N, C-alpha and C positions, 0 to 999 in steps of 0.2 A: 480446465479439460483441451481446451482445442475448438470447441464449437463458433458457430462464427455469431458474435455479440458486435451487438450496436452498442456504442455510446450511450451512455446515461444521459438523457437529453436533457443540458442546460444546468448541470451540477457546474462543469468549470466552468461556465460563465457566472454561476449565481452569488448573490452575495450574501456571507453569511447569515447576516442581523434577519433577513428575509424566513430563513428558518428557523428561528427560536420562537417558541410561544406558553404559552398557560394552558391556554384552550382550541379546541377545535375550530371556533370562530376567530382566535385573536392568534393569527399569525408572525404579529408583529411587536409582542411584547416580549421582551428576551426572558427567557429562561436563565437561572442563576444558580449557582453551587449553593446550596444551605448552610453548610459549615463554615465560620469567620476562620483566616487564617491568614499568616502574610503574605504579601503580594509576591509572587516569584519574577524568576525576571522576564518570562513569557508576559506575564499580567502587566506588569510595565511597560511593554515593548510595545502592547496592544493600546496604548493609549496614545503612543505619539501618533503625528498625521500621516495617515496614508495616501497612495499613491492615486489620486483620484480620478487622473485618465485611463487606469491599468487595465490592460483586458488581455485574456490567453487567444482568444480567437479574432478576426475579422483583416488578422496581417497580411501578406503577403509574404506568403511562405514557399521555400526552397523546395524543390521535387526530387527525389532519390533520385532519379534516371538522370537527371540531368547534372545536379548536384551543386546549385550556383552555391550554398553557402553550406554547410554541414560542421560540427564539432561536440565534442567529449570532452568530460573531465578526467582528470586523472583516478580518482578516486570516488568511490559513488559520498563515500564522505569527508569529511576531513575537520578538524580540532582548532578552535581558534589559537593564533600565533601559528598553525601550521602554513607552509604554501600551498596555492592550489592554481593548478597547470591547465589551461584550457588548450586543447588539441584542433584547431579549425584548417579547413580545408575548402579552397573557392574553387571554381569552374572557372574564373580567368585572374587576372592578377586584378587584384582592386584593394581598395581601402575598408576597412569593417573595426568594428568598435561594440565592445560587450558590456550589457546594461544588466546588473544583479539586482533582481529583488526578490526579500523574503515573503511566504505565503503564512496570511494568518485574516483575522478578522477586522480589527483598524477601523471599527465604527461602522461598519459597510466595506468599506473599498477592497479589501482583499490583498490588499501587498501593498508594504514597501520599499520605495526604491533604495539601496545600499551602494550602491557605487554603478561609475562609471570606466570606461577605462580610454585612454585615449587611443585614437584611430591609429591602427595597425597595418601591418606590410602585408597585405595576403596573398598565398598563392598556393598554385596547384599544388595537394601532395602526395600524389599518388593512387591506386586503388588499392583497395583494402586484400591481405592475403590471405586461402584460404586451404587452412588442414584437409589433403587431402583422408584421411583418417575419418577424422568427424565433422568434416564442413564447416569446422565452427570457423565465420568471419572476421577476422583481427587486422584491423588500423595500426599501423607504424606511424603514425604523424608527429613530426617535429610540435612541440610545445609553443606559445606563441606567449599572450598576457598568462602573467606567473606572478599576483596577486600574495601576500598575506594577508591571511584570516584577520582583522583585526578583532582584537579581545574583547571588544564591544558588540559582536554579532553575537546576538541570541539564537542558541539551541533551535534551528527550526528545516524547514523543507523549504528552499532556496530555487529558482530559474532565472538562469541566465540567457537573456536574450539575445543570439547573433545579430547582428544588423551590419548584410555590404552596403557600400556604394550603390550596387545594382539596383538596392530597394526589396534583397527577399533576406527573410529572418527565419532561425529557426531556434528552439527552444535548448538547454541544455539544464536538467535538473540535477542535484546534489545538496547534502544534509549539511546540515554543521550541529555536530557534536555536542553534547554537553561537558561545559570547561569543570565541572563536581563530577564528584562520586557515585552520588544519586541523588534522589529528591521523590517526586511524587507521583507522575504516571510517564515511562519510556514510552510514549508512539514509534514505534517499528515500521516504519515504510518495506514495502517487499521486495524491493529490487532484484532479488533472485528473480521472481519472478513476472519483474517486467521483460526483463531480459531474454527469458523464455519465450515471451510473444513478440519479440522484436527480431522482425524482420528486416531488417535493413540492409547493404541498400534494397527496396523493395522495383528493384528493375527489371525482373523478367528473366535474369540470367544468376545474378550473382548472393544473392542475400538470402538466408536460411533463419530459421526460430527452429523452437523445438518438436514444432509442428510443421510446418511446410517449408519448402523449396522451391524451386524452379525447376518443373523437366524443360527437354532440347526445344519444347514448343512456345516455352514460355507461360504455361499455366503454372500456376500452383501445384504441389504433391508432395502430398504426404509420405509418399516414399524416397523424398527428396531431402527430409527435410534433416537438418544437422543432430548428432549427437553431441555436441558443444556448444556453446555458444559466450562470447566474449563484453563484456564492459567495456572494453576497447574499439568501441565502434560507436557512431551517433546511434540515436532513436530513427526510426522511419516517421518519415510525413513532416509534421512539424514538428519533432525532437518530443513532443511528450509520450511516454511509454499510454500502450495502448488502453491499460487498465487502470491510467490513475487517475482518471478522473472521481475516483472513489474516495481516495485519498485526498486529494486537493480539496473535495467538497468536505471532510471531515475535516479537515484542519482549519478551514477558513471557518466553520460551525464552530468546534471545541475550543478553539483560541475565543471566544467569545463568553466563557463561562467560568474566569477568572480562578482557571486549577494552574498548580503547578507542575508544568511540563517538561520534559527532554526529545529528543530526538534518534533516531538511530537507525542503522539497514541491516537488510540482513546479514552482512558482511559484516557486520561490526557482533552479530552475534555470534557468527561463525568462529571468527578470529579470536572475542573475547575482550577487544576492542571497550565494548560496553557491557559491565556486569548486570544483568537483569535483577538481580537478587536485590540490591542495594536502590531499587524502588520499589513503592507501594504496590504501584499497578502495572504491568504491560497491556499494550493498546494495540491491536491489531486491525487497522481501521478498514482494509479491500478485502484484496482477495490476494492470501499468502497460500501459495502452492507448492509450493517447492524448500525445501526442508534439508539441509545438511543432518545428519548426526549431532555435529558440534552443536549445532542451534538448537535442536530440541532437545537435549543434556541438560544445558542453560535456560530452557526455556520449563524445564519439567525441575529442575533443581532447585529456581527459582521462587516454583509453587510451593516445593517442599520446605521454604524456609518463608515462607508467608507471605511472597507475593503473590495479587489478584492477578489474574489473565482474563483480558478482556479482550473477544473475538466478532470482530462486527460486519464479518463479509459470511464466508463461507466455500466449501471444500476447498480448507485449510492444512495444511503438512500432508497433500496429498501424496507427492512425488515423492521418495528419497534421493539429492542429489549429492555427489561431489565437488570439491572447489582443487581445477589446476590434477598435477599429474599426483599428488601425493597430498591434495588437499591443505597446499601450503600457498598456492596462489588464487589469491581471492579474486579475481579480474576474471576469470573463466570458468562459468559454471557447466556439470556436465553432469549429463542423464541421458541414458540410452532408451530406458523404458523398457527394459526388459523382463519378459514374465515368468513364473515359475517354471525351474527346468524339472525334467520327468526324475532327476536323481542330481547330487552330485552339491555343492553347498548353492545358496541363494547368492544372486546378482547383486551386488552391492548399488545400482541406483534401479529401484524397482518400485512399486507402492509400498508406501508404510505399512498398507493392511497385509498388502502380499507376504512381506517378511515376519510378520503375525505380532505385529507391532501397530493395532488399529489407531487412527486417530483417534479415538473416540476418548482410551484410554486416559489421556489428559484433557481431551477438549468438551467432552460430555458429549458429543455429538459430531457426524462425520459427512462426508458428501453422498447424497443418494443422485442424485441425478440432473439434468438443465430440465430449464422451467418453458413451457411453452407458449408465450406472450407472460404478461401477469396475472396476478390472482393477489385477494389482500390476505394480510397479515388475519389470526383469527383469536384474540386476547382469549388467553387459559391463566388461572390464579389473579384472577383481579384484586384477590386483597394482599395478595404480596406488596412490601414494601418496593419494589421495585415498581409497578404501577401507581405506588401511590399520590396524589393528584393532578395525576390523568384524566378520573373522572372517566373512568371504563367499566366494563361491565362482562364479565365472562360472556361470549360469542361474539363480542362487539367488531368490528371488521376496521382493519384501516387499510387503505385503499392500495394498490401497487407495491406492495411491501415485498413481497414472494417476486422474485426475479432472477432470470439468468439461472441461478446454480442453488438449491436446497439443499438444507442438510437436513438429518434425524438422528437418533439414539437406534443403533441396531440391535435386533436380538440376539443374533447369529455373534454378534463381539463381544468380550468385555467390556466393560463401562470402568470409569472412574472411581477409586475408595472416598466415599463421602461420607462427611456425618449428618449431611440434609441438600435435598435435592429439590426443584421445583420445575414445573413444565408454565411456563409463559406462553405461550403459544401453539398453537395445532392446528396449519393452515394446509387445508387441501389444496390440488392443482396438478396439472397436467403436465407429462413427461411422451413427447409423441403420441397424443392423444389416450393416454394409461394413465391412470388415477393414483397418484402419488400424495403424500401427507409430510409437508415442512414444518420444522420443530425450532424453538428457540426454548433452551436449557440455563438453569441456572445451578450449582453445586457448590459447595464446599468442603474444601479439602480438610484433614486431618490437622494443617498448619495452622489451618484459620484462614485461610485463601482463599477467596471465593472465584470464579471460574462461569464466565457465562460466553455461551455460543447463540450466533443470534439466527445463525442460520438460514442465510438468506442472502445474496448478495445487492437485493435493494433496501437495504439497511441503511446504508449512512444515503443515499439517496434518497429517501425521506426526511433523512437529516436537512441536508444542505439544497435540492434542488428547490425553488419556490413555486415551480408548477405542483409537484407533489407533497410538497414538505407535509408533515402533518405534526400539529404541535403536543399531541399525545406522547407520539414517539417520541417526540423530541425533550419531553419533562421524564418519561420513563428511563430516559439514556442518561441525562444528567442526573436523576438520582443515585444509577450504578455510577459513574462517574465518579461522584460526590462519595459513595461509600466506599469505593476501592481504596481514594485517592486518601480522603480525609478521616475516615471511618474505623479503618482495618491494615494488615498487615502482618507482620513478624515484629517480635518486643524490639529488634533491634531498629524501627523505626522508633 
């Protein structure tokens, strides 16, 4: 929504194994999926040695205003066997190299080193172009390292670490898509939302997100926000998207569950490069706020074909976006955020609920407000299979799960057509001092698909951050994922 959020402390530095547990007093005992199944590629991948000294923070990172080193990948996702192009600029001519890691559990290491480039000749690439009509900031840098993605690179979330001879670093995220047509669970990384919040270059002059730009005095200004944002630019700061901590923590946690997983991005859903209907479940682990019409059609169609949906964040599918001039350029995310007009046609980039298609019609709950500080999740429906083995009763509190933003089922909007529904948490919190209520909900569609809405941005933090990790929530989330990946779905699965 654009309110000020501090990064969820500890998630991006946490090791997944510490967040898995079987009871509130035993956070180190691993949760495992309960149904036997053949080991998938991700399961086998996580038996390999991780990078013992891997760390996301604590390096000497470049600063946007100085541009010591910065870069971006040519696509949000690539397939095995395809070329991957890195576009890199340095402030002063110097050598640099790129080290690629795959994120995962890896017995607690959190990542595995996949490749290292040779030392490359770096040069300044020039300033970005700013579209005067939309404010979109776009680079046109020449590609540097252009490796071919090896066929044995398993689908997942990858990070490329730029390292200049000056000692400065920056991350570049990208996804490797599944090499096959379908599988167990498809984890969708919210790259459209990552870009919506990207203010690169945050230099007090040029940078702009869909929330803020800079005024003549160098101050952040909502009036100067962009109406479009481009993937053809680095992410600000260290290169990790502002909201990626939710996704990184979840990836490290979930790959310890021995589930059959594949990964995709928002643009993969938009273009149809990955068909969610060919998976038993689709998991949205983080803050997935910006959706195009093709994205929504693909996901709703998958549900109606029997694919379960798992939303582990909040404020999902809130803004309706378009790509490029005619939805064909998936490198440019457009969202002018128009309001309902007094008359005439509905503008194309407005809130989904404003356009008469409320999010809860397929998610089961939708955004209510931001959250003041933290509030505990209050358990409901403790006898449901979702909570089995978690050792909870109705009214039990799970600390600090309700955080950032919250969802609930709103009575004034239509809900989904369901054969059964369950309220699994109902938690009071405050928004700017006013009492509000968060809800976690589950329903079953006529196709047999399950749809879960966690209803809080703090859910994955309570899985992956050792400071607040709760084994009861880990057990319940593992129950859900095991049910939708191994126990349900369309007959075609």
